[in-house]
MDTraj code that builds the backbone (N, CA, C; nanometers):
import mdtraj as md
import numpy as np

residues = "MET LEU PHE TRP ARG PRO LYS TYR TYR LEU ILE LEU ALA TRP PHE LEU VAL ALA THR ILE VAL ILE LEU SER LEU LEU PRO SER SER GLU MET PRO GLN LEU HIS CYS TRP GLY SER ILE GLN PRO ASP LYS ILE GLY HIS ILE LEU PHE TYR SER ALA SER ALA TRP CYS PHE LYS LYS TYR SER GLN HIS GLN THR SER PHE PHE ARG ILE SER TYR ILE TYR LEU ALA LEU ILE PHE MET GLY ILE ALA LEU GLU CYS LEU GLN LYS LEU MET VAL LEU GLY ARG GLN PHE ASP LEU PHE ASP VAL ILE ALA ASN CYS ILE GLY VAL ILE LEU VAL LYS LEU ALA SER SER THR LYS".split()
xyz = np.array([
    [9.9431, 1.8448, 8.4792],
    [9.9828, 1.8877, 8.6091],
    [9.8805, 2.0213, 8.6013],
    [9.8188, 2.0750, 8.6794],
    [9.7862, 2.1438, 8.7075],
    [9.7786, 2.2346, 8.7213],
    [9.8253, 2.3728, 8.6776],
    [9.8858, 2.4773, 8.6413],
    [9.6891, 2.5669, 8.6897],
    [9.7782, 2.6184, 8.8172],
    [9.6396, 2.7538, 8.8972],
    [9.7162, 2.8518, 8.8038],
    [9.6099, 2.9919, 8.7522],
    [9.5954, 3.1045, 8.7361],
    [9.6342, 3.1787, 8.8364],
    [9.7668, 3.3164, 8.8931],
    [9.7801, 3.4202, 9.0259],
    [9.5880, 3.3922, 9.0502],
    [9.5077, 3.4983, 8.9726],
    [9.3944, 3.4868, 9.0030],
    [9.2803, 3.3401, 9.0433],
    [9.3156, 3.2485, 9.0873],
    [9.2667, 3.1313, 9.1960],
    [9.2912, 3.1086, 9.3106],
    [9.4127, 3.1293, 9.3335],
    [9.5066, 3.2083, 9.4537],
    [9.4097, 3.3011, 9.5166],
    [9.4106, 3.3827, 9.4388],
    [9.3239, 3.5178, 9.5565],
    [9.1419, 3.4266, 9.5707],
    [9.1332, 3.3456, 9.4722],
    [9.0055, 3.3694, 9.5272],
    [8.9433, 3.2737, 9.6067],
    [9.0848, 3.1559, 9.6049],
    [9.0954, 3.0608, 9.7250],
    [9.1709, 3.1931, 9.8932],
    [9.2806, 3.2736, 9.8362],
    [9.2613, 3.3435, 9.9153],
    [9.1816, 3.3753, 10.0433],
    [9.0548, 3.4129, 9.9532],
    [8.9503, 3.4590, 10.0097],
    [8.9171, 3.4577, 10.0400],
    [8.8371, 3.2672, 9.9925],
    [8.7766, 3.1737, 10.0743],
    [8.8129, 3.1710, 10.1726],
    [8.9509, 3.1401, 10.2332],
    [8.9423, 3.1562, 10.4016],
    [8.9738, 3.2347, 10.4364],
    [8.9784, 3.3417, 10.3685],
    [8.9659, 3.4658, 10.4951],
    [8.8187, 3.4567, 10.5894],
    [8.7113, 3.4299, 10.4998],
    [8.6359, 3.4310, 10.4663],
    [8.5579, 3.3395, 10.5795],
    [8.6372, 3.1327, 10.5870],
    [8.5765, 3.0718, 10.6617],
    [8.6322, 3.1161, 10.8182],
    [8.7618, 3.1665, 10.8200],
    [8.8020, 3.1917, 10.9667],
    [8.7901, 3.3087, 11.0529],
    [8.6714, 3.4806, 10.9295],
    [8.5975, 3.5180, 10.9840],
    [8.4905, 3.4374, 11.0411],
    [8.4126, 3.3256, 10.9477],
    [8.3026, 3.2822, 10.9926],
    [8.3014, 3.2599, 11.0991],
    [8.4591, 3.1175, 11.1646],
    [8.5170, 3.0585, 11.1838],
    [8.4788, 3.0920, 11.3396],
    [8.5870, 3.2160, 11.3489],
    [8.5702, 3.2885, 11.4976],
    [8.4712, 3.3488, 11.4613],
    [8.3519, 3.3586, 11.4514],
    [8.2453, 3.4945, 11.5300],
    [8.1546, 3.3202, 11.5508],
    [8.1617, 3.2191, 11.4940],
    [8.0595, 3.1375, 11.5548],
    [8.0241, 3.1415, 11.6344],
    [7.8614, 3.1079, 11.8113],
    [7.8650, 3.0838, 11.9455],
    [7.9279, 2.9936, 11.9528],
    [7.9970, 2.9988, 12.0805],
    [8.0138, 2.7875, 12.1354],
    [7.9679, 2.6801, 12.1519],
    [7.8356, 2.7285, 12.1678],
    [7.7333, 2.6360, 12.0773],
    [7.7688, 2.5844, 12.0139],
    [7.7595, 2.6522, 11.9165],
    [7.8328, 2.6498, 11.7314],
    [7.9100, 2.4988, 11.7231],
    [8.0019, 2.5642, 11.7983],
    [8.1842, 2.4556, 11.8096],
    [8.1803, 2.3392, 11.8847],
    [8.2353, 2.2065, 11.8527],
    [8.2813, 2.1230, 11.8289],
    [8.3806, 2.1166, 11.9835],
    [8.3439, 2.0224, 12.0719],
    [8.4400, 2.0582, 12.1787],
    [8.5155, 2.0213, 12.1578],
    [8.6716, 1.9601, 12.1728],
    [8.8084, 1.8785, 12.1300],
    [8.8488, 1.8962, 12.2382],
    [8.8764, 1.7759, 12.2864],
    [8.9977, 1.7788, 12.4074],
    [9.0189, 1.6198, 12.4585],
    [9.0963, 1.5988, 12.4263],
    [9.1797, 1.4768, 12.3259],
    [9.3680, 1.4659, 12.3768],
    [9.4188, 1.5842, 12.3245],
    [9.6357, 1.5711, 12.3867],
    [9.5873, 1.6688, 12.5259],
    [9.5174, 1.6376, 12.6200],
    [9.5451, 1.7163, 12.6647],
    [9.5528, 1.8578, 12.7372],
    [9.6776, 1.9215, 12.7491],
    [9.7061, 2.0692, 12.7601],
    [9.7199, 2.0963, 12.6423],
    [9.7485, 2.0352, 12.5297],
    [9.7092, 2.0703, 12.3498],
    [9.5529, 2.1011, 12.3130],
    [9.5418, 2.1793, 12.3104],
    [9.3967, 2.2362, 12.2307],
    [9.3987, 2.1738, 12.1171],
    [9.3501, 2.0549, 12.0162],
    [9.3852, 2.0552, 11.8957],
    [9.3148, 2.1744, 11.8117],
    [9.2437, 2.2586, 11.8848],
    [9.2407, 2.3457, 11.8041],
    [9.3097, 2.4756, 11.7137],
    [9.3841, 2.5107, 11.7454],
    [9.5987, 2.5383, 11.7531],
    [9.6116, 2.5251, 11.6156],
    [9.5987, 2.4212, 11.6346],
    [9.6276, 2.2638, 11.5048],
    [9.5619, 2.3906, 11.3211],
    [9.4672, 2.3504, 11.3608],
    [9.3094, 2.4456, 11.3120],
    [9.4081, 2.5961, 11.2549],
    [9.4241, 2.6255, 11.3585],
    [9.4342, 2.8663, 11.3047],
    [9.5881, 2.7672, 11.2767],
    [9.7053, 2.7431, 11.3110],
    [9.7871, 2.7694, 11.2310],
    [9.7938, 2.7371, 11.0949],
    [9.6535, 2.5813, 11.0857],
    [9.6918, 2.6439, 10.9025],
    [9.6396, 2.6861, 10.8215],
    [9.4865, 2.6818, 10.8767],
    [9.3997, 2.8379, 10.8311],
    [9.4976, 2.9175, 10.7638],
    [9.5318, 3.0412, 10.8684],
    [9.6000, 3.0851, 10.8697],
    [9.7191, 3.0719, 10.7462],
    [9.7871, 2.9971, 10.7810],
    [9.9182, 3.0062, 10.6669],
    [9.8402, 2.9437, 10.5706],
    [9.6975, 2.9273, 10.4784],
    [9.6950, 2.8217, 10.4078],
    [9.6791, 2.9680, 10.3467],
    [9.5749, 3.0354, 10.4089],
    [9.5525, 3.2359, 10.3060],
    [9.6758, 3.2833, 10.3304],
    [9.7692, 3.2735, 10.4032],
    [9.8607, 3.3382, 10.3796],
    [9.9677, 3.3600, 10.2553],
    [9.9268, 3.1320, 10.2514],
    [10.0020, 3.1207, 10.1063],
    [10.0070, 3.1069, 9.9872],
    [9.7880, 3.0957, 9.9623],
    [9.7603, 3.1846, 9.8664],
    [9.7603, 3.2754, 9.8066],
    [9.7587, 3.3922, 9.9649],
    [9.8295, 3.5310, 9.8910],
    [9.9429, 3.5561, 9.7753],
    [10.0652, 3.4325, 9.8806],
    [10.1680, 3.4487, 9.9027],
    [10.2010, 3.4193, 9.6925],
    [10.1153, 3.3659, 9.6823],
    [10.0907, 3.2155, 9.5104],
    [10.0700, 3.3801, 9.4488],
    [9.8976, 3.4785, 9.4873],
    [9.8696, 3.5374, 9.3160],
    [9.9832, 3.6516, 9.3298],
    [10.0133, 3.7063, 9.4264],
    [10.1289, 3.8158, 9.4664],
    [10.2784, 3.7383, 9.4435],
    [10.2734, 3.6550, 9.4130],
    [10.4705, 3.6282, 9.4144],
    [10.4588, 3.7218, 9.2439],
    [10.3933, 3.6473, 9.1779],
    [10.5275, 3.7341, 9.0457],
    [10.4725, 3.8673, 9.0532],
    [10.3615, 3.9922, 9.1297],
    [10.3209, 4.1000, 9.0908],
    [10.3376, 4.1990, 9.1684],
    [10.3696, 4.2233, 9.2834],
    [10.3609, 4.2850, 9.3679],
    [10.5425, 4.2411, 9.4204],
    [10.5957, 4.3768, 9.4898],
    [10.6475, 4.3862, 9.5820],
    [10.6902, 4.2927, 9.6558],
    [10.7992, 4.2356, 9.7382],
    [10.8261, 4.2529, 9.9415],
    [10.7670, 4.2717, 9.9831],
    [10.7500, 4.4164, 9.9695],
    [10.7047, 4.5112, 10.0851],
    [10.5388, 4.4391, 10.0455],
    [10.4829, 4.4157, 9.9552],
    [10.3396, 4.4041, 9.9706],
    [10.2387, 4.3415, 10.0359],
    [10.3560, 4.2116, 10.0093],
    [10.2939, 4.0485, 10.0547],
    [10.3578, 4.1556, 10.2516],
    [10.4141, 4.1233, 10.2427],
    [10.4773, 4.1742, 10.3559],
    [10.4381, 4.2401, 10.4586],
    [10.2660, 4.2776, 10.3954],
    [10.2041, 4.3790, 10.4067],
    [10.0578, 4.2703, 10.4890],
    [10.0364, 4.2034, 10.3108],
    [9.9774, 4.1702, 10.3443],
    [9.9219, 4.0715, 10.4911],
    [10.0532, 3.9778, 10.4936],
    [10.1252, 3.9369, 10.6066],
    [10.1127, 3.9722, 10.7245],
    [10.1345, 4.1321, 10.7836],
    [10.0851, 4.1365, 10.8845],
    [9.9949, 4.1793, 10.9134],
    [9.8281, 4.2041, 10.7385],
    [9.7286, 4.2173, 10.7327],
    [9.6651, 4.1320, 10.8111],
    [9.6762, 3.9279, 10.7866],
    [9.6730, 3.8544, 10.8556],
    [9.6716, 3.8495, 10.9361],
    [9.7570, 3.9351, 11.1033],
    [9.7995, 3.8659, 11.2168],
    [9.6712, 4.0421, 11.2856],
    [9.6904, 4.1402, 11.1679],
    [9.5748, 4.1776, 11.2105],
    [9.4610, 4.1284, 11.2706],
    [9.4035, 4.0822, 11.1867],
    [9.3127, 4.0104, 11.1874],
    [9.2532, 3.9159, 11.2599],
    [9.3989, 3.8460, 11.3348],
    [9.3123, 3.7539, 11.3466],
    [9.3644, 3.8101, 11.5108],
    [9.3535, 3.9219, 11.5452],
    [9.3378, 4.0251, 11.7081],
    [9.2960, 3.9898, 11.6857],
    [9.1911, 4.0993, 11.6001],
    [9.0645, 4.2150, 11.5550],
    [8.9945, 4.1028, 11.6258],
    [8.9873, 4.0133, 11.5370],
    [8.8561, 3.9062, 11.5726],
    [8.8354, 3.8376, 11.7968],
    [9.0078, 3.8216, 11.7817],
    [8.9942, 3.6753, 11.9392],
    [8.9364, 3.8543, 12.0171],
    [8.9570, 3.9606, 11.9124],
    [8.8715, 4.1263, 12.0211],
    [8.7692, 4.0500, 12.0249],
    [8.7382, 4.0528, 11.8733],
    [8.5489, 4.0377, 11.8597],
    [8.5122, 3.9427, 11.9319],
    [8.6011, 3.8573, 11.9244],
    [8.4988, 3.7163, 12.0199],
    [8.4999, 3.7651, 12.2031],
    [8.5671, 3.8845, 12.3082],
    [8.5608, 3.9072, 12.3779],
    [8.5041, 3.9955, 12.3910],
    [8.4361, 4.0971, 12.3020],
    [8.2882, 4.0997, 12.2705],
    [8.2594, 4.1425, 12.2389],
    [8.1312, 4.0198, 12.2161],
    [8.0599, 3.9315, 12.1882],
    [7.9939, 3.8485, 12.3631],
    [7.9080, 3.8088, 12.3480],
    [7.8206, 3.7639, 12.4162],
    [7.7664, 3.6603, 12.4284],
    [7.7683, 3.5448, 12.2667],
    [7.7580, 3.4525, 12.3277],
    [7.8396, 3.3552, 12.2858],
    [7.9338, 3.3637, 12.4277],
    [8.0509, 3.2402, 12.4874],
    [8.1257, 3.2338, 12.4079],
    [8.1598, 3.2796, 12.3494],
    [8.3459, 3.3311, 12.3434],
    [8.4452, 3.3371, 12.3875],
    [8.5617, 3.3818, 12.3878],
    [8.6468, 3.4623, 12.4376],
    [8.7352, 3.5089, 12.4641],
    [8.8724, 3.6302, 12.4112],
    [8.9846, 3.5621, 12.4114],
    [9.1000, 3.5272, 12.3964],
    [9.1314, 3.4374, 12.3484],
    [9.2258, 3.3482, 12.3715],
    [9.3490, 3.4288, 12.3181],
    [9.4767, 3.4353, 12.3690],
    [9.5973, 3.4496, 12.3473],
    [9.7047, 3.3656, 12.2575],
    [9.7173, 3.2708, 12.3581],
    [9.6906, 3.0684, 12.2539],
    [9.6055, 3.0290, 12.0640],
    [9.6367, 3.1466, 12.0730],
    [9.5057, 3.1620, 11.9507],
    [9.5309, 3.2493, 11.8858],
    [9.6263, 3.3793, 11.8938],
    [9.6696, 3.5537, 11.8724],
    [9.8132, 3.4711, 11.8052],
    [9.8574, 3.3553, 11.9275],
    [10.0288, 3.2797, 11.8865],
    [9.9920, 3.1688, 11.8249],
    [9.9043, 3.1164, 11.7620],
    [9.9146, 3.0153, 11.7018],
    [9.8540, 3.0852, 11.4982],
    [9.7826, 3.1515, 11.5273],
    [9.7830, 3.2589, 11.3567],
    [9.9257, 3.2888, 11.3020],
    [9.8852, 3.3998, 11.4245],
    [10.0905, 3.4270, 11.4148],
    [10.1879, 3.3995, 11.3433],
    [10.1966, 3.1958, 11.4538],
    [10.2662, 3.0911, 11.4105],
    [10.3070, 3.0850, 11.1988],
    [10.1393, 3.0409, 11.1840],
    [10.1165, 3.0482, 11.0851],
    [10.1553, 3.1203, 10.9912],
    [10.0841, 3.2375, 10.9924],
    [10.1485, 3.3084, 10.8922],
    [10.3231, 3.3512, 10.9194],
    [10.3931, 3.3572, 11.0687],
    [10.5396, 3.2943, 11.0479],
    [10.5557, 3.2329, 10.9441],
    [10.4757, 3.1073, 10.9109],
    [10.5762, 2.9778, 10.8934],
    [10.6102, 3.0059, 10.6966],
    [10.5487, 3.1423, 10.6723],
    [10.4722, 3.0602, 10.5373],
    [10.5852, 3.2108, 10.4552],
    [10.6272, 3.2600, 10.6005],
    [10.6886, 3.3862, 10.5435],
    [10.8839, 3.3257, 10.5412],
    [10.8545, 3.2042, 10.7045],
    [11.0213, 3.2259, 10.6467],
    [11.0383, 3.1262, 10.6224],
    [10.9256, 2.9894, 10.4980],
    [10.9568, 2.9159, 10.3292],
    [10.9790, 3.0063, 10.2962],
    [10.9173, 3.1005, 10.2964],
    [10.9290, 3.2224, 10.1114],
    [11.0657, 3.2362, 10.1540],
    [11.0493, 3.2798, 10.2618],
    [11.2224, 3.3369, 10.2344],
    [11.3714, 3.2713, 10.1888],
    [11.3306, 3.1145, 10.2608],
    [11.4869, 3.0722, 10.2294],
    [11.4878, 3.0659, 10.0637],
    [11.3996, 3.0707, 10.0068],
    [11.4149, 3.0024, 9.8470],
    [11.4783, 3.1414, 9.7638],
])
top = md.Topology()
chain = top.add_chain()
for i, resn in enumerate(residues, 1):
    res = top.add_residue(resn, chain, resSeq=i)
    for name in ("N", "CA", "C"):
        top.add_atom(name, md.element.get_by_symbol(name[0]), res)
traj = md.Trajectory(xyz[None], top)
């Protein structure tokens, strides 16, 4: 079994953050249109997965190195990043818009990791 060193989790976490930023700020014409589940939009699952994956990687990196409060700040930073990106989408003139449900999905992704780590 391959055991990753903490620095690999940090690299992957920052790669995921960069991917989130890029995908969040792409013009709407570049984004695929997904409408296959009625009122549930499949992109919300992507928000949950990307934010939970980045939170998990940061948690794995800092698991043996930092205090509980530091990882909590990282979780908060990811949530604030999601809100800021949604606000930037509203300010852009590239066809994107602020979506409160995206913010909620981002928060759910981070909170799932927080809850999973607090049960151990």
